[in-house]
C-alpha positions as CSV (number, residue, x, y, z in Angstrom):
1,M,12.9,1.4,-15.4
2,I,13.2,1.0,-11.6
3,H,15.3,-2.0,-10.9
4,F,16.8,-2.8,-7.5
5,S,17.4,-5.7,-5.4
6,L,16.8,-6.1,-1.7
7,R,19.2,-8.9,-1.6
8,Q,22.6,-7.9,-0.1
9,D,25.9,-9.9,0.3
10,V,25.1,-13.2,1.7
11,V,26.4,-13.9,5.2
12,P,25.9,-16.9,7.2
13,I,22.6,-16.8,9.1
14,I,21.5,-19.7,11.3
15,T,18.1,-21.0,10.1
16,A,18.5,-24.7,11.2
17,P,15.0,-25.9,12.4
18,E,16.2,-26.4,16.0
19,S,17.3,-22.8,16.2
20,I,14.0,-21.3,15.0
21,R,11.3,-20.0,17.2
22,L,8.1,-18.1,16.4
23,M,7.1,-15.0,18.3
24,E,3.4,-14.3,18.6
25,A,1.5,-11.0,18.1
26,D,0.6,-10.9,21.8
27,D,4.2,-11.5,23.1
28,P,5.6,-8.4,24.7
29,A,8.6,-8.5,22.6
30,F,6.7,-8.8,19.4
31,R,6.6,-5.2,18.3
32,A,10.3,-4.6,19.1
33,L,11.3,-7.7,17.1
34,W,9.2,-6.7,14.1
35,R,10.8,-3.3,14.1
36,E,14.3,-4.9,14.4
37,F,13.6,-7.1,11.4
38,L,12.6,-4.1,9.3
39,G,15.9,-2.5,10.2
40,F,17.7,-5.3,8.2
41,L,15.9,-4.1,5.1
42,S,17.3,-1.6,2.7
43,M,13.8,-0.3,1.9
44,H,10.1,-1.2,2.6
45,G,6.6,0.1,2.1
46,F,4.7,1.8,5.0
47,R,2.1,-1.1,5.4
48,Y,4.9,-3.0,7.3
49,E,5.2,-0.3,10.0
50,P,3.9,-1.5,13.3
51,A,1.6,1.6,13.7
52,V,0.1,1.0,10.3
53,R,-0.5,-2.6,11.2
54,E,-2.4,-1.6,14.3
55,F,-4.4,0.9,12.2
56,Y,-5.6,-1.7,9.8
57,Q,-6.5,-3.9,12.7
58,M,-8.7,-1.2,14.0
59,L,-10.4,-0.9,10.5
60,S,-10.9,-4.7,10.4
61,A,-14.3,-6.5,10.8
62,P,-15.4,-7.0,14.5
63,G,-13.8,-10.0,16.1
64,V,-10.6,-9.8,13.9
65,V,-7.9,-12.1,15.3
66,D,-4.3,-11.3,14.8
67,L,-2.3,-14.5,13.9
68,S,0.9,-12.6,12.7
69,F,4.2,-13.9,13.8
70,V,8.0,-13.2,13.7
71,V,10.4,-15.9,12.8
72,R,13.7,-15.6,14.7
73,N,16.7,-17.6,15.3
74,D,18.8,-17.5,18.6
75,R,20.1,-14.0,17.8
76,F,17.6,-12.0,15.8
77,P,14.5,-12.1,13.6
78,V,14.7,-13.7,10.1
79,A,11.2,-13.2,8.7
80,I,7.8,-11.6,9.4
81,C,4.4,-12.8,8.5
82,P,1.5,-10.4,8.7
83,L,-1.6,-12.4,9.1
84,M,-5.1,-11.5,10.3
85,V,-8.3,-13.3,10.2
86,E,-11.7,-11.6,9.9
87,R,-15.4,-12.5,9.0
88,I,-16.5,-10.9,5.7
89,G,-20.0,-11.6,4.3
90,G,-20.3,-14.7,6.5
91,R,-17.0,-16.1,5.4
92,V,-13.8,-16.3,7.5
93,Q,-10.7,-15.3,5.5
94,G,-7.2,-14.1,5.9
95,S,-7.4,-10.3,5.3
96,H,-7.5,-7.0,7.2
97,G,-9.2,-3.7,7.2
98,G,-12.6,-5.1,6.3
99,G,-11.6,-7.4,3.5
100,G,-8.2,-5.8,2.3
101,F,-5.2,-7.7,1.1
102,L,-2.5,-8.5,3.7
103,P,1.1,-7.6,3.1
104,A,3.2,-10.5,1.9
105,P,5.6,-12.2,4.4
106,L,9.2,-10.7,4.1
107,F,12.5,-12.4,4.7
108,H,16.0,-11.4,5.8
109,P,17.8,-10.0,2.8
110,Q,21.0,-11.8,3.6
111,L,19.6,-15.3,3.4
112,G,21.2,-17.7,1.0
113,R,18.8,-19.1,-1.8
114,R,18.4,-22.5,-0.3
115,Q,17.9,-21.0,3.2
116,L,15.2,-18.6,1.7
117,R,13.4,-21.4,0.0
118,A,13.3,-23.5,3.2
119,L,12.2,-20.7,5.3
120,E,9.5,-19.6,2.8
121,A,8.1,-23.1,2.8
122,M,8.0,-23.2,6.7
123,V,6.3,-19.8,6.8
124,F,3.7,-20.8,4.3
125,K,2.9,-24.0,6.0
126,E,2.7,-22.2,9.4
127,A,0.4,-19.6,7.9
128,V,-1.9,-22.1,6.3
129,A,-2.1,-24.1,9.5
130,R,-3.2,-21.0,11.4
131,L,-5.8,-20.1,8.8
132,D,-7.2,-23.7,8.8
133,K,-7.4,-23.6,12.6
134,A,-9.3,-20.4,12.5
135,G,-11.7,-21.8,9.7
136,A,-10.4,-19.4,7.1
137,R,-10.8,-20.8,3.5
138,R,-9.0,-17.8,1.8
139,W,-5.9,-15.8,2.2
140,L,-5.7,-12.4,0.5
141,V,-2.0,-11.3,0.1
142,E,-0.2,-8.6,-1.8
143,A,3.4,-7.6,-2.6
144,E,4.2,-4.1,-3.7
145,T,7.4,-3.3,-5.5
146,L,8.8,-0.9,-2.8
147,S,9.0,-3.9,-0.3
148,V,10.2,-6.7,-2.5
149,G,12.1,-5.1,-5.4
150,T,11.4,-5.7,-9.1
151,D,13.9,-8.6,-9.4
152,V,11.7,-11.1,-7.6
153,L,8.1,-9.9,-8.3
154,E,7.2,-13.0,-10.2
155,D,9.0,-15.5,-7.9
156,L,7.3,-14.8,-4.6
157,L,5.9,-17.2,-2.1
158,P,2.2,-17.0,-2.8
159,A,2.7,-17.6,-6.6
160,R,4.9,-20.6,-6.0
161,F,2.5,-22.1,-3.7
162,G,-0.3,-22.1,-6.1
163,A,-2.3,-18.8,-5.2
164,L,-4.5,-17.2,-7.9
165,D,-2.9,-14.1,-9.4
166,V,-5.3,-11.2,-9.4
167,S,-2.7,-8.4,-9.8
168,R,-3.1,-4.9,-10.8
169,Q,-0.8,-2.1,-12.0
170,C,0.8,1.0,-10.3
171,H,2.9,3.9,-11.1
172,I,5.9,4.9,-9.0
173,M,7.8,8.2,-8.9
174,D,11.6,7.8,-8.8
175,L,12.7,10.5,-6.4
176,T,16.3,9.7,-6.8
177,R,16.5,11.5,-10.0
178,P,17.7,15.1,-10.2
179,D,15.0,17.9,-10.5
180,Q,15.1,17.8,-14.4
181,D,14.5,14.1,-14.5
182,L,11.7,14.4,-11.7
183,W,10.0,16.9,-14.0
184,S,10.3,14.5,-17.0
185,Q,8.2,11.9,-15.1
186,L,5.2,14.1,-15.2
187,R,2.5,14.2,-17.9
188,H,3.2,17.1,-20.3
189,S,-0.3,18.6,-19.9
190,A,0.2,18.7,-16.1
191,K,3.3,20.8,-16.1
192,S,1.7,24.2,-16.8
193,T,-1.0,23.5,-14.1
194,I,1.7,22.6,-11.6
195,N,3.5,25.9,-12.3
196,Q,0.3,27.9,-11.9
197,G,-0.6,26.0,-8.7
198,L,2.8,26.7,-7.1
199,K,2.3,30.4,-7.7
200,L,-1.3,30.5,-6.5
201,Y,-1.3,28.2,-3.4
202,E,0.6,28.1,-0.2
203,F,1.9,24.7,1.0
204,K,2.7,23.5,4.5
205,V,4.1,20.2,5.9
206,Y,3.7,18.9,9.5
207,D,6.0,16.3,11.1
208,A,6.7,15.3,14.7
209,T,8.1,18.7,15.4
210,N,5.1,20.9,14.5
211,Y,2.1,18.7,14.2
212,S,-0.7,19.3,16.7
213,Q,-4.2,17.8,17.4
214,E,-5.7,21.0,15.9
215,V,-4.0,20.1,12.5
216,G,-5.4,16.5,12.7
217,D,-8.9,17.8,13.5
218,R,-8.7,20.1,10.5
219,H,-7.9,17.2,8.2
220,R,-10.6,15.0,9.8
221,L,-13.3,17.6,9.5
222,L,-12.3,18.3,5.9
223,H,-12.4,14.6,5.1
224,H,-16.0,14.4,6.7
225,K,-17.0,17.4,4.5
226,C,-15.4,16.1,1.4
227,S,-17.0,12.7,1.8
228,G,-20.4,14.1,2.9
229,R,-20.3,11.7,5.8
230,V,-18.2,10.0,8.5
231,T,-16.5,7.2,6.6
232,R,-14.9,5.4,9.4
233,P,-14.6,5.5,13.2
234,V,-13.1,8.7,14.5
235,E,-10.5,6.9,16.6
236,T,-9.1,5.4,13.4
237,F,-8.2,9.0,12.2
238,Y,-6.3,9.6,15.5
239,K,-4.5,6.3,15.2
240,M,-3.4,7.3,11.7
241,Y,-2.1,10.6,13.0
242,S,-0.1,8.8,15.5
243,W,2.0,7.6,12.6
244,I,3.6,11.1,12.6
245,A,5.0,10.7,16.1
246,E,6.4,7.3,15.1
247,G,8.2,8.7,12.0
248,C,6.0,7.1,9.5
249,G,3.5,9.8,8.5
250,L,3.4,13.5,7.3
251,M,0.5,15.9,7.0
252,F,0.5,18.2,4.0
253,E,-1.8,21.3,3.8
254,Q,-2.6,23.4,0.8
255,L,-4.0,26.9,1.3
256,H,-5.6,29.6,-0.8
257,R,-5.3,33.1,0.7
258,G,-4.7,31.6,4.0
259,V,-7.7,29.2,3.8
260,T,-7.2,25.5,3.8
261,V,-8.5,24.0,0.5
262,Q,-6.8,20.5,0.6
263,M,-5.0,18.3,3.1
264,I,-3.2,15.0,2.3
265,F,-1.8,12.6,4.7
266,V,1.3,10.8,3.5
267,A,2.5,7.5,4.9
268,L,6.3,6.8,5.1
269,G,8.2,3.5,4.9
270,K,11.9,3.2,4.8
271,H,13.0,5.4,1.9
272,T,9.5,5.2,0.5
273,A,6.3,7.2,0.7
274,A,2.6,7.0,-0.5
275,G,-0.6,9.0,-0.1
276,A,-2.8,7.6,2.6
277,S,-5.7,10.0,3.0
278,A,-6.7,13.0,1.0
279,A,-9.5,15.6,1.3
280,D,-10.3,18.8,-0.5
281,D,-13.0,21.4,0.2
282,P,-15.9,20.7,-2.0
283,D,-17.0,24.4,-1.7
284,F,-13.8,25.9,-3.0
285,D,-14.0,26.9,-6.7
286,A,-10.6,26.0,-7.8
287,K,-9.6,28.1,-10.8
288,V,-6.4,26.1,-10.9
289,P,-6.7,22.3,-10.1
290,L,-5.3,21.6,-6.7
291,T,-3.7,18.2,-6.8
292,H,-1.2,18.7,-9.5
293,S,0.9,21.2,-7.6
294,M,0.2,19.6,-4.3
295,N,1.6,16.3,-5.6
296,Y,4.8,18.0,-6.9
297,F,5.3,19.7,-3.5
298,I,4.8,16.4,-1.7
299,Y,7.4,14.7,-4.1
300,Q,9.9,17.4,-3.4
301,E,9.4,17.4,0.4
302,T,9.4,13.6,0.8
303,R,12.6,13.3,-1.3
304,R,14.2,15.9,0.9
305,R,13.3,13.7,3.9
306,S,15.2,10.7,2.3
307,A,12.3,9.1,0.3
308,H,13.8,7.3,-2.8
309,Y,10.5,6.3,-4.4
310,Y,6.9,7.5,-4.1
311,D,4.0,5.0,-4.7
312,V,1.5,6.9,-6.8
313,G,-1.1,4.1,-6.4
314,D,-3.2,2.0,-8.4
315,T,-3.2,2.9,-12.2
316,T,-4.7,-0.2,-13.8
317,Y,-5.5,0.4,-17.4
318,R,-8.7,-1.7,-17.7
319,D,-11.4,-3.4,-15.7
320,S,-11.3,-7.1,-15.4
321,L,-12.8,-10.1,-13.5
322,F,-10.6,-8.9,-10.6
323,C,-10.9,-5.2,-11.0
324,L,-14.3,-3.6,-11.0
325,R,-14.2,0.3,-10.9
326,T,-16.7,2.9,-11.1
327,P,-16.1,5.7,-13.7
328,K,-14.9,8.0,-10.9
329,E,-12.4,5.3,-9.8
330,R,-11.3,4.8,-13.4
331,S,-10.8,8.6,-13.8
332,I,-8.6,8.6,-10.7
333,C,-6.4,5.9,-12.1
334,D,-6.1,7.9,-15.4
335,F,-5.0,11.0,-13.4
336,K,-2.4,9.1,-11.4
337,R,-0.8,7.8,-14.6
338,G,0.3,11.4,-15.2
339,F,2.7,10.9,-12.3
340,G,5.5,8.4,-13.0
341,D,6.5,7.4,-16.5
342,F,5.9,3.7,-16.6
343,S,3.7,0.9,-15.2
344,L,4.8,-1.8,-12.6
345,P,2.8,-4.8,-11.5
346,Y,1.1,-4.5,-8.1
347,K,1.1,-8.2,-7.2
348,R,-1.9,-9.6,-5.5
349,W,-2.9,-13.2,-4.9
350,I,-5.7,-15.1,-3.2
351,W,-4.8,-18.5,-1.8
352,F,-7.8,-21.0,-1.6
353,A,-7.9,-24.0,0.8
354,D,-9.4,-26.1,-2.0
355,P,-10.4,-26.0,-5.5
356,A,-14.2,-25.7,-4.6
357,E,-13.5,-22.6,-2.7
358,E,-11.7,-21.1,-5.7
359,L,-14.4,-22.0,-8.1
360,A,-17.0,-20.3,-5.8
361,F,-14.9,-17.1,-5.7
362,L,-14.6,-17.1,-9.6
363,D,-18.4,-17.8,-10.0
364,E,-19.0,-14.7,-7.7
365,Q,-16.5,-12.5,-9.6
366,L,-18.0,-13.6,-13.0
367,A,-21.5,-12.6,-11.9
368,S,-20.2,-9.3,-10.6
369,Y,-18.3,-8.7,-13.8
370,K,-21.2,-9.4,-16.0
371,A,-23.3,-6.8,-14.2
372,H,-20.4,-4.4,-14.3
373,V,-19.6,-4.6,-18.0
374,S,-23.1,-3.5,-18.9
375,T,-22.8,-0.2,-17.0
376,H,-19.1,0.6,-16.3
377,A,-16.6,-1.3,-18.3
378,V,-14.7,0.3,-21.2
379,R,-14.0,-1.7,-24.3
380,S,-10.5,-2.3,-25.3
381,A,-11.2,-0.5,-28.7
382,D,-12.2,2.5,-26.8
383,Q,-9.0,2.5,-24.8
384,L,-7.0,2.2,-27.9
385,R,-8.7,5.3,-29.3
386,A,-7.9,7.2,-26.1
387,L,-4.2,6.4,-26.1
388,P,-3.0,9.7,-27.5
389,A,-4.5,11.4,-24.4
390,E,-1.8,9.6,-22.3
391,S,1.1,11.4,-24.0
C-alpha cells in the first residue's frame, strides 16, 4: 500500500489575518507565485502545473472566467485555489475543461494543524463568495492521491464543508520499487505480451532536448485518425505540447519496422506522471497488442526521470449513480487494473449552494442512471463471477 504524507516538520509560518493577501489570476506575479508554492510540496500531480491549468482553460466552455487565487503572507505563498467558472447546459458552475472537476485547493505542507484548519476555512469561504458572485450554484472539485497523500484523503476541505462525495477508484504504479517489484505490480496475463512487445516494437521518447513540431504534428494527426474526427481545437494540441518545454510533459512513440503505430503523451507533475493523450493507428494489424509493452516502457522511462508514482487512471469497478460508462469505457478500466496491484480512492465532490440544487442534481443523475442500467450496467453478481479474470 502506498502511504506517504505531504506534511513535513512544522515550522512557524505567519498566517495571521492581517498578514494574508490574495493574489488574483490576472496579477502579473500570479504564475510565478503559483510555481513558488508548488516548490514547497514534496510531490504533486500534473493538473497543478501552470501550463496545464492554461490548457484546461482553453478547453473550457466559451466565456469561462478564471477566479483562481493564491494566498500569501508577507514572505511567500501559503495556499493555492484553482477556481474557474463556466456555463454548462445553461447552468453556471465551478468547473473547467467543459464540465470537468477542478483540482482541490492545496496548502503549505508545514502549516500547523490549527493554522491549516483556519486557512482552509478562509479559502472555502472566499471560493464560495466568488462562486456566488458569479452566479454559480455548484462547485466540482477533486483530489487525487499524488497531490494530497493517502493520510488525509478522507479529511479534506470539500468533505468537511458538506460537499457530496461522488468519488471513483484509481490504480497507481509504485515506481520506487526495484525492477522485480515493478514487474510484480502487473497482471500475470500481461507479462508475456509485454515481453513479446518489447522484442517486436521500437520505442522513442521526446523531451525538451529532441522534441520538434513535426513530432507533435505526427501525434495530432494520429489522434485525428484514431478518433475518426478532430475532437478538440487544434490550438489545444499545441498548448499541450508546450508542456514539454516547461518540463511537465513527455511524448512517447511506438514503431513497427520504422512506422509509427502508437503515440502517448505523458504529463509530469513533481515526482509523478500520468497518461494525458493516447492514439494508435487503426489501420495497423497488431499481432501483439501495443499498449502493454508501451506502458512498461513508459514506467521505466518516467522512473528514470525521477517519477515516483504513475497514475494509471480511473479503474472504477462498477457503474453507479455518479459513474455512467459505456462498455468500451468499462473495458478500458478493466485493462488499466492490470497495472498497479491495488485500488485507491479518487476523491471527487460536488458542493451545492443549497439543498434544492443538490436535489435537482440527484434527480438528473437518477434519471440518467435508470436509462443507463437497462443498456450498459453490469450487475454485481456478474462482477462476482468475473473476479477470477482479475488475478
